[in-house]
C-alpha positions in Angstrom: -19.2 -4.8 -13.0 -15.8 -4.8 -14.6 -14.1 -7.7 -12.9 -10.8 -7.0 -14.7 -10.5 -3.9 -12.4 -9.8 -6.4 -9.6 -6.8 -7.6 -11.4 -5.3 -4.1 -11.0 -4.9 -4.8 -7.2 -1.2 -5.3 -6.6 -0.1 -8.9 -5.8 3.0 -11.0 -5.7 3.5 -14.5 -6.8 4.3 -17.1 -4.2 4.5 -20.8 -3.5 2.4 -21.6 -0.4 3.4 -25.1 1.0 2.5 -27.3 3.8 2.7 -30.9 5.0 0.4 -33.8 6.1 2.4 -36.3 8.0 5.4 -37.0 5.8 3.6 -35.8 2.6 4.5 -32.4 1.2 2.5 -30.1 -1.2 2.6 -26.6 -2.5 0.8 -24.3 -4.9 1.1 -21.0 -6.6 -0.8 -18.3 -4.7 -1.1 -14.6 -5.3 -3.1 -13.6 -2.3 -0.6 -13.5 0.5 -0.2 -10.4 2.6 1.2 -9.0 5.8 -1.6 -8.4 8.4 0.4 -7.0 11.3 4.0 -6.1 12.1 4.0 -6.6 15.9 3.6 -9.5 16.3 4.3 -10.3 12.6 1.4 -12.1 11.0 0.5 -12.9 7.4 -2.5 -14.3 5.7 -2.9 -16.6 2.7 -6.1 -17.3 0.7 -6.2 -20.9 -0.4 -8.9 -22.6 -2.5 -10.8 -25.3 -0.5 -10.5 -27.7 -3.4 -6.7 -27.6 -3.4 -4.6 -30.3 -1.6 -2.5 -27.5 0.0 -5.7 -26.4 1.8 -6.2 -29.9 3.3 -2.5 -30.0 4.4 -2.7 -26.6 6.1 -5.9 -27.5 7.9 -4.3 -30.8 9.1 -0.9 -29.6 10.1 -1.7 -26.0 11.2 1.5 -24.7 9.4 2.4 -23.2 6.1 5.4 -21.6 4.4 5.4 -18.9 1.8 8.3 -18.9 -0.7 8.5 -15.5 -2.5 9.3 -16.1 -6.2 11.8 -14.1 -8.2 10.8 -12.1 -11.3 13.1 -14.4 -13.3 11.2 -17.6 -12.3 10.6 -19.7 -15.4 7.0 -20.5 -16.5 7.7 -24.2 -16.4 8.6 -23.9 -12.7 5.5 -21.9 -12.0 3.5 -24.5 -13.9 4.7 -27.3 -11.7 3.1 -25.7 -8.7 0.3 -23.8 -10.4 -1.1 -26.1 -13.1 -0.6 -29.6 -11.6 -2.4 -31.3 -8.8 -0.4 -32.7 -5.9 -2.8 -35.6 -5.8 -1.4 -36.7 -9.2 2.3 -35.7 -9.0 5.0 -35.1 -6.3 5.7 -31.4 -6.9 8.8 -31.6 -4.7 10.4 -34.5 -6.5 12.9 -32.5 -8.5 12.8 -29.2 -6.6 15.5 -27.7 -4.3 13.8 -27.3 -0.9 14.3 -27.8 2.8 12.1 -28.5 5.7 11.7 -25.5 8.0 11.3 -25.0 11.7 7.5 -25.6 11.4 8.0 -28.8 9.4 6.6 -27.1 6.3 8.7 -27.4 3.1 10.5 -24.2 2.0 11.1 -23.9 -1.8 14.6 -22.6 -2.3 14.7 -22.7 -6.1 13.8 -19.3 -7.7 13.0 -17.9 -4.3 14.2 -14.6 -2.9 13.0 -15.3 0.6 10.5 -17.2 2.7 8.2 -16.9 5.6 7.1 -19.8 7.9 3.9 -19.6 9.8 1.7 -21.4 12.4 -2.0 -21.0 11.8 -3.6 -18.9 14.5 -7.0 -18.3 12.8 -9.0 -18.7 9.6 -11.9 -17.1 7.8 -14.3 -18.9 5.6 -14.4 -17.0 2.3 -16.8 -19.3 0.4 -14.6 -21.1 -2.1 -11.5 -20.2 -0.2 -10.2 -20.1 3.3 -8.0 -17.2 4.5 -5.5 -18.6 6.9 -4.0 -16.2 9.4 -0.4 -17.2 10.4 1.9 -16.1 13.1 5.4 -15.7 11.6 7.8 -18.3 13.1 10.7 -17.7 10.8 11.6 -15.5 7.8 14.7 -15.2 5.8 15.7 -13.1 2.8 17.9 -15.4 0.5 18.9 -12.8 -2.1 18.1 -9.3 -3.3 16.5 -10.3 -6.6 13.3 -8.5 -7.7 10.1 -10.3 -6.6 7.6 -11.4 -9.3 4.4 -9.5 -9.3 1.1 -10.8 -10.5 0.9 -8.0 -13.1 4.2 -9.2 -14.5 3.0 -12.8 -14.5 -0.1 -11.8 -16.4 1.9 -10.0 -19.0 4.1 -13.1 -19.7 1.3 -15.6 -19.3 -1.2 -13.7 -21.4 -3.6 -13.0 -18.5 -4.4 -16.6 -17.6 -5.1 -17.5 -14.0 -5.8 -21.1 -12.8 -9.5 -21.7 -12.2 -8.8 -22.1 -8.4 -7.2 -18.7 -8.2 -9.1 -16.0 -6.3 -8.4 -13.7 -9.3 -9.8 -16.1 -11.9 -12.3 -14.5 -14.3 -14.3 -16.7 -16.6 -14.1 -15.3 -20.1 
């Protein structure tokens, strides 16, 4: 099987964030998608080893910040290649707390979606969280970053916890 074919599925690049008490965390995710339009629902696939997974399970809420195509790799690295158990990812980031209490990243973001978890699916290494959209706002009309664009500038690397990771 040619697993690289799976990388041809179109994705965006997002920060999925949540909270646990007064602690905040977020991570880069590419598997976020709209499931229904009425009522509006989205799903996000999150690795069970990630701190964000624990926070979503605990709080029952998450936010999706849609990243601009112009987002610097250093910014993506903060949320994609560092663990929230070791650093405070929100320490030097422009964000606000949304209606659900989840943090919304405003920096390099073209819009956001806030969700309450209404269901989940165990996908082995990941959980697919189904969220009812509570709030959504477009912040600007910049072009969103696609996963294909990210792969071109990053050289095809995916974090090991990404659903699209392929061991070379």
